[in-house]
C-alpha positions in Angstrom: 15.6 -5.5 -6.0 14.4 -3.1 -3.3 10.9 -3.8 -1.9 8.7 -0.7 -1.7 5.4 -0.7 0.2 3.0 1.7 -1.5 0.7 3.2 1.2 -2.4 5.4 0.7 -6.1 5.8 1.0 -8.3 2.8 0.1 -11.6 3.2 1.9 -14.1 5.9 1.3 -17.7 6.7 1.9 -18.7 6.0 -1.7 -17.7 3.4 -4.3 -16.5 6.0 -6.9 -13.9 7.4 -4.5 -12.8 3.8 -3.6 -12.3 3.1 -7.3 -10.4 6.4 -7.6 -8.2 5.4 -4.7 -7.6 2.0 -6.2 -6.7 3.5 -9.6 -4.3 6.0 -8.1 -2.6 3.4 -5.9 -2.3 0.8 -8.7 -0.8 3.4 -11.0 1.7 4.4 -8.4 2.6 0.8 -7.9 3.3 0.5 -11.6 5.4 3.6 -11.5 7.5 2.0 -8.7 7.9 -1.2 -10.8 8.9 0.8 -13.9 11.5 2.6 -11.7 13.2 -0.7 -11.0 11.7 -1.6 -7.6 9.5 -4.4 -6.4 6.3 -2.8 -5.2 3.7 -4.2 -2.8 0.4 -2.7 -3.9 -2.5 -3.2 -1.4 -5.1 -2.1 -4.0 -4.6 -5.4 -5.9 -5.9 -7.3 -2.8 -9.5 -7.3 -4.1 -8.5 -10.2 -6.4 -8.5 -12.4 -3.3 -12.2 -11.8 -2.8 -12.9 -12.6 -6.4 -11.4 -16.1 -5.9 -13.3 -17.1 -2.7 -15.5 -20.1 -3.0 -18.5 -21.4 -1.0 -18.3 -20.3 2.6 -14.7 -19.0 2.4 -14.2 -15.6 4.0 -11.4 -13.1 4.4 -11.8 -10.8 7.3 -10.7 -7.1 7.3 -8.2 -8.0 10.0 -6.6 -10.7 7.8 -6.1 -8.1 5.1 -4.6 -5.7 7.6 -2.3 -8.4 9.0 -1.3 -9.6 5.6 -0.4 -6.0 4.4 1.5 -5.2 7.6 3.6 -8.3 7.2 4.6 -7.1 3.8 5.3 -3.6 5.1 7.5 -5.0 7.8 9.6 -6.8 5.1 9.9 -3.7 2.9 13.0 -1.6 2.4 10.9 1.6 2.2 7.4 3.0 2.2 6.1 5.3 -0.4 3.0 7.3 0.7 0.6 8.6 -1.9 -0.3 12.3 -1.9 -3.5 13.3 -0.1 -3.4 10.1 2.1 -2.2 11.6 5.3 -5.8 11.5 6.8 -6.2 7.8 6.1 -6.3 5.9 9.4 -4.7 2.9 7.8 -2.0 4.9 6.2 -1.3 6.6 9.5 -0.8 3.2 11.1 1.4 2.1 8.3 3.6 5.2 8.6 3.8 4.7 12.4 4.8 1.1 12.0 7.5 1.9 9.4 9.0 4.5 11.7 9.0 2.1 14.6 11.0 -0.4 12.5 13.3 2.2 11.1 11.9 1.8 7.5 12.3 5.0 5.6 9.1 6.7 4.6 8.9 8.8 1.4 6.2 11.1 0.0 7.8 11.6 -3.3 9.0 8.8 -5.7 11.8 11.0 -7.1 13.2 11.6 -3.6 12.9 7.9 -2.9 14.9 7.1 -6.0 17.6 9.5 -5.0 18.1 7.9 -1.6 17.6 4.2 -2.1 
């Protein structure tokens, strides 16, 4: 099963837009799964914070490093529409290109090629 890293905007200047970004990203991850691939969906990461106990902390850098490790093990990256301005997404695209991992902006095109 091909591993697809789903990349796109997460952060925003207000919580409503963050929730919208999460909803869009999670839905696209489901689309990838239903298409027969194994998606990595960064928007599900919030669950880690819900499980923290006591003084446990996860840093933003730990999240970045964790996500990047999954990107580096992926067969392709699928970038969500309207995410091109996201700094994180830009870094993910750059890293995928450095590693020769194909980057797609359309799930149908991705399905045709991999």
